[in-house]
C-alpha positions in Angstrom: 71.5 20.8 -34.7 74.2 20.6 -32.1 75.6 17.3 -30.9 75.7 17.0 -27.1 78.6 14.8 -25.9 79.0 13.3 -22.5 82.1 11.2 -21.6 80.1 9.1 -19.2 77.4 8.2 -21.8 79.2 5.2 -23.2 76.0 3.3 -23.8 75.1 5.7 -26.6 78.2 4.8 -28.6 77.3 2.2 -31.2 78.3 1.6 -34.8 77.0 3.5 -37.8 73.7 1.8 -38.9 74.4 3.1 -42.5 77.6 1.3 -42.7 76.3 -1.4 -45.1 74.3 1.1 -47.1 77.3 3.4 -47.5 79.3 0.6 -49.1 76.7 0.3 -51.9 76.5 4.0 -52.2 80.3 4.3 -52.7 80.2 1.4 -55.3 77.5 3.2 -57.3 79.5 6.4 -57.0 82.7 4.7 -58.3 80.8 3.2 -61.2 79.2 6.5 -62.2 82.4 8.5 -61.8 84.5 6.0 -63.7 81.9 5.8 -66.5 81.7 9.5 -66.6 85.4 9.9 -67.1 85.4 7.3 -69.8 82.6 9.1 -71.6 84.4 12.4 -71.4 87.6 10.8 -72.8 85.5 9.3 -75.6 84.1 12.7 -76.3 87.6 14.2 -76.5 88.5 11.5 -79.0 85.5 12.5 -81.1 86.6 16.1 -81.1 90.0 15.0 -82.5 88.1 12.9 -85.1 86.1 15.9 -86.2 82.7 14.3 -85.9 81.0 17.7 -85.4 78.5 18.5 -82.8 77.9 14.8 -81.9 81.3 14.9 -80.1 79.5 16.9 -77.4 77.1 14.1 -76.7 79.6 11.8 -74.9 80.9 14.9 -73.0 77.4 15.8 -71.8 76.7 12.2 -70.9 80.0 12.0 -69.0 79.3 15.3 -67.1 75.8 13.9 -66.1 77.3 10.6 -64.8 80.0 12.5 -62.9 77.4 14.7 -61.2 75.3 11.6 -60.3 78.4 9.8 -59.0 79.5 12.8 -56.9 76.0 13.1 -55.5 76.1 9.4 -54.4 79.5 9.9 -52.8 78.4 13.0 -51.0 75.4 11.2 -49.5 77.7 8.4 -48.4 80.3 10.8 -46.9 77.6 12.6 -45.0 76.6 9.4 -43.3 80.1 8.1 -42.8 80.0 9.1 -39.1 76.8 8.8 -37.2 76.2 10.8 -34.0 73.4 10.0 -31.5 74.0 12.4 -28.7 72.5 12.8 -25.2 69.5 14.9 -26.5 68.5 12.3 -29.0 66.2 10.6 -30.0 63.1 12.8 -29.9 60.8 12.6 -26.9 57.5 10.8 -26.9 55.8 14.1 -26.2 56.8 17.7 -25.6 59.6 17.9 -23.0 59.4 20.3 -20.0 62.4 22.4 -18.9 63.8 21.9 -15.4 61.7 24.5 -13.6 58.7 24.3 -16.0 55.3 23.1 -14.7 52.4 21.6 -16.6 52.5 19.5 -19.8 53.1 20.1 -23.5 51.7 18.6 -26.7 51.4 14.8 -26.7 51.5 14.3 -22.9 47.7 13.6 -22.7 47.9 10.9 -25.4 51.0 9.4 -23.7 49.3 9.3 -20.3 46.2 7.7 -22.0 48.5 5.0 -23.4 50.1 4.4 -20.0 46.8 4.4 -18.1 45.1 2.1 -20.6 48.1 -0.2 -21.1 47.4 -0.2 -24.8 49.0 1.2 -27.9 46.8 3.3 -30.2 46.9 2.3 -33.9 45.2 4.0 -36.8 42.5 2.0 -38.4 43.3 1.4 -42.1 40.7 2.8 -44.6 40.0 2.2 -48.2 39.5 -0.9 -50.3 43.2 -1.5 -51.2 44.2 -1.1 -47.5 41.5 -3.6 -46.5 43.0 -6.1 -49.0 46.5 -5.4 -47.8 45.8 -5.8 -44.1 43.8 -9.0 -44.7 46.7 -10.5 -46.6 49.3 -9.3 -44.1 47.5 -9.4 -40.7 50.6 -8.5 -38.5 51.0 -5.3 -40.4 48.5 -3.6 -38.1 51.1 -3.9 -35.2 54.0 -2.5 -37.3 55.3 1.1 -36.6 53.3 3.7 -38.4 56.1 4.5 -40.8 56.4 0.9 -41.8 52.6 0.9 -42.5 52.9 4.0 -44.6 55.7 2.4 -46.7 53.8 -0.9 -47.0 50.7 0.9 -48.2 52.6 2.9 -50.8 54.4 -0.2 -52.1 51.2 -2.2 -52.3 49.6 0.5 -54.4 52.7 1.0 -56.5 53.0 -2.7 -57.1 49.3 -3.1 -58.1 49.6 -0.1 -60.4 52.7 -1.5 -62.1 50.9 -4.9 -62.5 47.9 -3.3 -64.1 50.1 -1.2 -66.4 52.1 -4.3 -67.4 48.8 -6.1 -68.2 47.7 -3.1 -70.1 50.9 -3.1 -72.2 50.5 -6.7 -73.0 46.8 -6.3 -74.0 47.7 -3.1 -76.1 50.4 -4.9 -78.0 47.8 -7.4 -79.2 45.8 -4.7 -80.9 48.7 -2.7 -82.6 48.1 -2.2 -86.3 51.4 -0.8 -87.5 55.1 -0.3 -86.7 54.6 3.4 -86.0 51.8 2.7 -83.6 54.0 0.2 -81.8 56.8 2.8 -81.4 54.5 5.5 -79.9 52.7 3.0 -77.7 55.9 1.7 -76.3 57.2 5.2 -75.6 54.0 6.0 -73.7 54.2 3.0 -71.5 57.9 3.4 -70.9 57.5 7.0 -69.7 54.6 6.1 -67.6 56.4 3.2 -65.9 59.5 5.4 -65.1 57.1 8.1 -63.6 55.5 5.4 -61.4 58.9 4.6 -59.9 60.0 8.2 -59.3 56.8 9.9 -58.3 56.4 8.2 -54.9 59.9 9.3 -53.9 59.3 13.0 -54.7 57.3 13.6 -51.5 59.2 11.2 -49.2 58.4 7.9 -47.7 54.8 8.8 -46.9 53.9 9.5 -50.5 51.8 7.0 -52.4 50.8 6.2 -55.9 47.0 6.2 -55.6 45.1 3.5 -57.4 41.4 3.9 -56.6 38.3 2.8 -58.5 38.6 5.7 -60.9 42.3 5.0 -61.5 41.7 1.3 -62.1 39.0 2.1 -64.6 41.2 4.6 -66.5 44.0 2.0 -66.7 41.7 -0.6 -68.1 40.4 1.8 -70.7 43.9 2.8 -71.6 44.9 -0.8 -72.0 42.0 -1.6 -74.3 41.6 1.6 -76.2 45.2 2.8 -76.4 46.0 1.0 -79.7 42.9 2.5 -81.4 43.7 6.0 -80.0 47.3 5.8 -81.1 46.4 4.5 -84.5 43.9 7.4 -85.0 46.5 10.1 -84.3 49.7 8.3 -85.5 49.4 10.0 -88.9 49.9 13.4 -87.3 52.8 12.2 -85.1 56.4 12.4 -86.2 58.3 9.3 -87.2 60.7 8.2 -84.4 63.0 6.4 -86.8 62.1 2.9 -85.6 63.1 3.6 -82.0 60.7 0.9 -80.6 60.6 1.1 -76.7 57.8 -1.5 -76.2 60.3 -4.2 -75.3 62.2 -1.8 -73.0 58.9 -0.8 -71.4 58.1 -4.5 -70.8 61.5 -5.1 -69.3 61.3 -2.0 -67.1 57.9 -3.0 -65.8 59.1 -6.5 -64.9 62.2 -5.2 -63.2 60.2 -2.6 -61.4 57.8 -5.3 -60.1 60.7 -7.4 -58.9 62.2 -4.4 -57.1 58.9 -3.5 -55.5 58.5 -7.1 -54.4 62.0 -7.2 -52.8 61.3 -3.9 -51.0 57.9 -5.2 -49.8 59.5 -8.3 -48.4 62.1 -6.1 -46.7 59.3 -4.1 -45.2 57.5 -7.2 -43.9 60.7 -8.3 -42.2 60.6 -5.1 -40.2 57.5 -6.3 -38.4 57.5 -8.2 -35.1 55.0 -10.4 -33.3 52.1 -8.6 -31.6 53.8 -6.4 -29.0 53.5 -6.7 -25.3 51.2 -4.0 -23.8 51.2 -4.7 -20.1 51.4 -2.0 -17.4 52.3 -2.2 -13.7 50.1 0.1 -11.5 50.3 0.4 -7.7 47.6 2.1 -5.7 47.9 3.3 -2.1 46.2 5.5 0.5 48.5 7.7 2.5 48.1 10.1 5.5 50.9 12.5 6.5 51.6 15.6 8.5 53.6 17.5 5.9 52.9 19.5 2.7 52.0 17.0 -0.1 54.7 18.5 -2.4 57.2 16.8 -0.2 56.2 13.6 -1.9 57.3 15.1 -5.3 60.6 16.3 -3.7 61.4 12.7 -2.6 60.3 11.4 -6.0 62.6 13.9 -7.7 65.5 12.5 -5.7 64.6 9.0 -6.5 64.3 9.8 -10.2 67.8 11.4 -10.3 69.3 8.4 -8.5 68.1 6.2 -11.4 69.3 8.4 -14.3 70.8 6.3 -17.1 74.4 7.1 -17.9 74.1 10.3 -15.7 71.7 11.7 -18.4 68.7 13.6 -17.0 65.3 12.1 -17.6 62.8 13.4 -20.2 60.0 15.1 -18.2 56.6 15.2 -20.0 54.3 16.4 -17.1 54.8 18.0 -13.7 52.2 19.5 -11.4 53.2 20.6 -7.9 50.4 20.3 -5.3 49.2 23.7 -4.2 47.8 24.2 -0.6 46.5 27.7 -0.3 44.2 28.6 2.6 43.3 26.6 5.6 41.9 23.6 3.7 41.1 22.3 0.3 42.0 19.8 -2.4 45.2 19.3 -4.3 46.6 17.4 -7.2 50.2 16.6 -8.2 51.9 14.4 -10.7 55.2 13.6 -12.4 55.7 11.8 -15.7 59.3 11.0 -16.7 61.2 8.8 -19.1 64.8 7.7 -18.7 67.2 8.2 -21.6 66.3 5.8 -24.4 69.1 3.4 -25.0 69.7 1.5 -28.2 68.6 -2.1 -28.2 71.5 -4.7 -28.0 71.1 -6.0 -31.5 71.5 -2.4 -32.8 75.1 -2.3 -31.6 76.6 -4.5 -34.4 75.9 -3.5 -38.0 78.2 -5.3 -40.5 77.9 -7.3 -43.7 77.9 -10.6 -41.9 75.3 -9.3 -39.4 73.2 -7.8 -42.2 73.1 -11.1 -44.1 72.3 -13.1 -41.0 69.6 -10.9 -39.5 66.3 -11.2 -41.4 65.5 -7.5 -40.8 68.6 -6.5 -42.8 69.0 -9.4 -45.3 66.4 -8.2 -47.8 67.5 -4.6 -47.4 71.0 -5.7 -48.4 69.5 -7.4 -51.5 67.6 -4.2 -52.3 70.7 -2.0 -52.1 72.6 -4.6 -54.2 69.9 -4.3 -56.9 70.3 -0.6 -56.9 74.0 -1.0 -57.6 73.3 -3.6 -60.3 70.8 -1.3 -62.1 73.4 1.5 -61.9 76.1 -0.7 -63.5 73.7 -1.8 -66.3 72.6 1.8 -67.0 76.2 3.0 -67.1 77.1 0.2 -69.6 74.2 1.3 -71.8 75.4 4.9 -71.8 79.0 3.9 -72.5 77.7 1.9 -75.5 75.9 5.0 -76.7 79.0 7.2 -76.4 81.2 4.6 -78.0 79.0 4.3 -81.1 78.8 8.1 -81.3 82.6 8.4 -81.2 82.9 5.7 -83.9 80.6 7.7 -86.1 77.8 5.2 -86.1 75.1 7.8 -85.6 71.7 6.3 -86.3 68.3 7.0 -84.6 68.4 3.6 -83.0 71.1 4.9 -80.8 68.6 6.6 -78.6 67.4 3.2 -77.4 70.6 3.0 -75.3 69.8 6.4 -73.7 66.2 5.4 -72.9 67.3 2.0 -71.6 69.9 3.7 -69.3 67.2 6.2 -68.1 65.0 3.3 -67.1 67.8 1.5 -65.3 68.8 4.6 -63.4 65.1 5.1 -62.4 65.1 1.6 -60.9 68.5 2.2 -59.2 67.3 5.5 -57.6 64.1 3.8 -56.4 66.0 0.9 -54.8 68.7 3.1 -53.1 66.3 5.8 -51.8 63.6 3.4 -50.8 66.1 1.2 -48.9 67.4 4.2 -46.9 64.0 4.6 -45.3 64.5 1.2 -43.6 68.3 1.4 -43.0 67.5 4.5 -40.8 65.4 2.5 -38.3 66.5 2.6 -34.7 65.0 0.6 -31.8 65.3 1.9 -28.2 64.4 0.8 -24.7 63.6 3.1 -21.8 61.7 3.2 -18.5 58.6 5.3 -18.0 57.4 6.4 -14.5 54.2 8.2 -13.8 53.2 9.1 -10.3 49.9 10.9 -9.3 48.7 12.1 -5.9 45.3 13.5 -5.1 43.7 14.4 -1.8 42.6 17.0 0.7 44.6 19.0 3.3 43.8 20.8 6.5 46.1 23.4 8.2 46.5 23.1 12.0 48.7 24.3 14.9 50.4 22.0 17.3 52.3 22.6 20.6 54.3 20.2 22.7 55.2 21.0 26.3 53.2 22.6 29.2 53.1 26.3 29.0 53.9 27.1 32.7 55.7 24.1 34.0 58.0 22.9 31.2 61.1 24.8 30.5 61.2 23.6 26.8 58.2 23.9 24.5 57.8 23.6 20.7 55.1 24.8 18.4 54.5 24.3 14.7 52.0 25.1 12.0 51.4 21.9 10.0 49.6 20.7 6.9 47.7 17.6 7.7 46.9 15.2 4.7 44.4 12.4 5.3 43.7 9.5 2.9 45.7 10.9 0.0 45.5 8.6 -3.1 48.9 7.6 -4.6 49.1 6.0 -8.0 52.4 4.7 -9.4 52.8 3.4 -13.0 56.1 2.0 -14.2 56.8 0.2 -17.5 59.7 -0.6 -19.8 59.0 1.1 -23.2 60.1 -0.2 -26.6 60.1 2.6 -29.1 61.3 3.1 -32.7 62.4 6.0 -34.9 63.6 6.3 -38.4 66.5 8.8 -38.3 67.9 10.8 -35.5 65.6 13.7 -36.1 62.3 11.9 -36.9 59.4 11.2 -34.6 59.7 8.3 -32.1 56.7 6.0 -31.5 55.9 3.4 -28.9 55.8 -0.2 -30.2 55.7 -2.1 -26.9 55.1 -1.8 -23.1 56.2 -4.2 -20.4 55.0 -3.4 -16.9 57.6 -3.5 -14.2 55.6 -4.7 -11.2 58.6 -5.0 -8.8 59.8 -1.5 -9.6 56.3 0.0 -9.2 55.8 -1.7 -5.9 59.2 -0.7 -4.5 58.6 3.0 -5.5 55.1 3.0 -3.9 56.6 1.5 -0.7 59.4 4.0 -0.6 56.9 6.9 -0.9 54.7 5.5 1.7 57.6 5.1 4.1 58.7 8.6 3.4 55.3 10.0 4.2 55.0 8.1 7.4 58.4 9.4 8.6 57.4 13.0 8.3 57.5 14.7 11.8 55.0 17.2 13.2 57.2 18.3 16.1 60.1 20.7 15.8 63.3 19.6 17.7 66.9 20.9 17.5 69.0 18.7 15.4 72.4 20.4 15.0 75.3 20.3 17.5 75.3 24.1 17.6 71.7 24.1 18.7 72.5 21.6 21.5 75.4 23.7 22.7 73.4 26.9 22.9 70.6 25.2 24.8 73.1 23.8 27.3 74.5 27.3 27.8 71.1 28.8 28.3 70.4 26.0 30.9 73.6 27.0 32.8 72.5 30.7 32.8 69.1 29.6 34.2 70.8 27.8 37.1 72.7 30.9 38.0 69.8 33.2 37.6 69.0 35.3 40.8 72.4 34.8 42.4 75.2 37.4 42.5 77.7 36.0 40.1 80.8 37.6 38.6 80.9 37.9 34.8 83.9 35.7 34.7 82.1 32.9 36.5 79.1 33.2 34.2 81.3 32.9 31.2 83.0 29.8 32.6 79.6 28.2 33.4 78.4 28.9 29.8 81.7 27.5 28.4 81.5 24.4 30.5 77.9 23.7 29.6 78.7 24.2 25.9 81.7 21.9 26.2 79.6 19.3 28.0 76.9 19.4 25.3 79.5 19.1 22.6 81.2 16.1 24.0 77.9 14.5 25.0 76.7 14.8 21.4 79.7 12.8 20.3 79.2 10.3 23.1 78.5 10.5 26.9 81.5 10.4 29.2 80.2 10.4 32.8 82.9 11.0 35.4 81.0 11.1 38.8 78.4 13.1 40.7 78.0 16.6 42.1 79.1 16.6 45.9 76.3 19.1 46.6 73.2 17.7 44.9 74.3 14.3 43.6 73.6 15.0 39.9 75.7 13.0 37.4 78.3 15.3 35.9 80.8 15.1 32.9 84.5 14.9 33.4 84.9 18.2 31.4 82.4 20.1 33.5 83.6 22.8 36.0 80.2 23.6 37.5 77.2 21.4 38.2 74.5 22.1 35.7 71.9 21.5 38.3 72.9 23.5 41.3 76.0 25.5 40.1 78.4 23.9 42.6 82.0 24.3 41.5 83.6 21.0 40.6 87.2 22.2 40.4 87.8 22.2 44.1 88.6 25.9 44.1 
């Protein structure tokens, strides 16, 4: 995607919103890269000590940590600079090209929102969503993306709570040590999968916990000890690697992380948004084609461009007036360039900790780094003991524990990025509609036989045209420069709508139905023709005719700049200019020759 830059668009220059998140990303990258290098050096020492194939384990662990650290660093570096050009964010509907007419996808829904002065929200469905929205009533007003994330977190949290309860119940019915080992492994793997699965499909994915899922979890919690005991004799011995304690710790930490994330999501919500709309209605009559209203409206829209950036055009219909009479319809729907809200222009650690919207996001990112540090320490303990030759089956506890911590870290960092990418914008929406009927006619001004000057014109007469003007300030939100933008608030601008309606009414009333010369050249030519008419029928030399035409043209030119009367014709008494050489009325020479 190209970045469109304009030197005049200074209002779009604001700090990187990922600045705080990048710091945590780079800390995690430094921890993993440093731990990976230590593990590789430990593996090299093992090779010198001739501990056999086990010396490769620290090297493999180090390579994996290096790869993870480089990946974190690459993500941070890719967000080190943030560009939000003139063509961003996305429009609220399909945008028309300059000369394009009609409307594209989304324009009908947008006009319905403006006309009704209300924001459409999806009604939550399902038992769990009913419980969630009854506990958190303001959630219904949150942006759709926030609602999706909240629904996913609520299901994930409930699932983790049920799994934790199932683990506790299952441990009460365990009959032997081997049963305990396999039961702990099962719950550990299941808990890690619950953390990673929602992230595989993006922020709209969810861990579904319906009635059937709840029944299955309850049955597993009650019957798992019996099932494991019945098949444990056929299962291999894991050498006493009991993961039940780690599974318990992982579930508790996962619930804490989900709770922090859920609080961060709730802090993204605002009070019920304003949804007012300013609408002006007028009845107009004019003697001009109705598309002249849209021409004047286009000029007014351009005069109000933000930062010299063209408006987003969502609908445009030019009135058509074929035939002698009929009906017409025209409309224009435009939005000014969305500008970032003022509180989006400062994103720093102090601002993140002071602003409720970012405070819990900062805590969530810090938790991700903390889990990364703990997981790295567990892997380094594993590589250290391998290097020292203390190779026992219990060593795999360190690897499993590190895997659980890294799952938590990945969940916190990736989940937090969904909210760090939020942007709030303010713009102005203008929608003008005109409807009415037209009648073609022919007008003539001046008597046909007695007046020397006559004018005729074919006109389009519009009577009782309906003019509707909607103007509102729009609050919108998007999550990322390329993601969909949604309306979260409308504030009607009554003064602006009234002023625009009055301007269009005045423009319509000023339209003339009579043709008149308006340029200086036209006036000069008419004066020259008048002089020729005065000399018509007399025997006049060509030189005198040219002089008369020149004098009349000069008189017309100077009179157009301002009259300069000098006296009167001695023959007929007509007022003459000081620059005239002949009287324009009777042709009398004024030079005395």
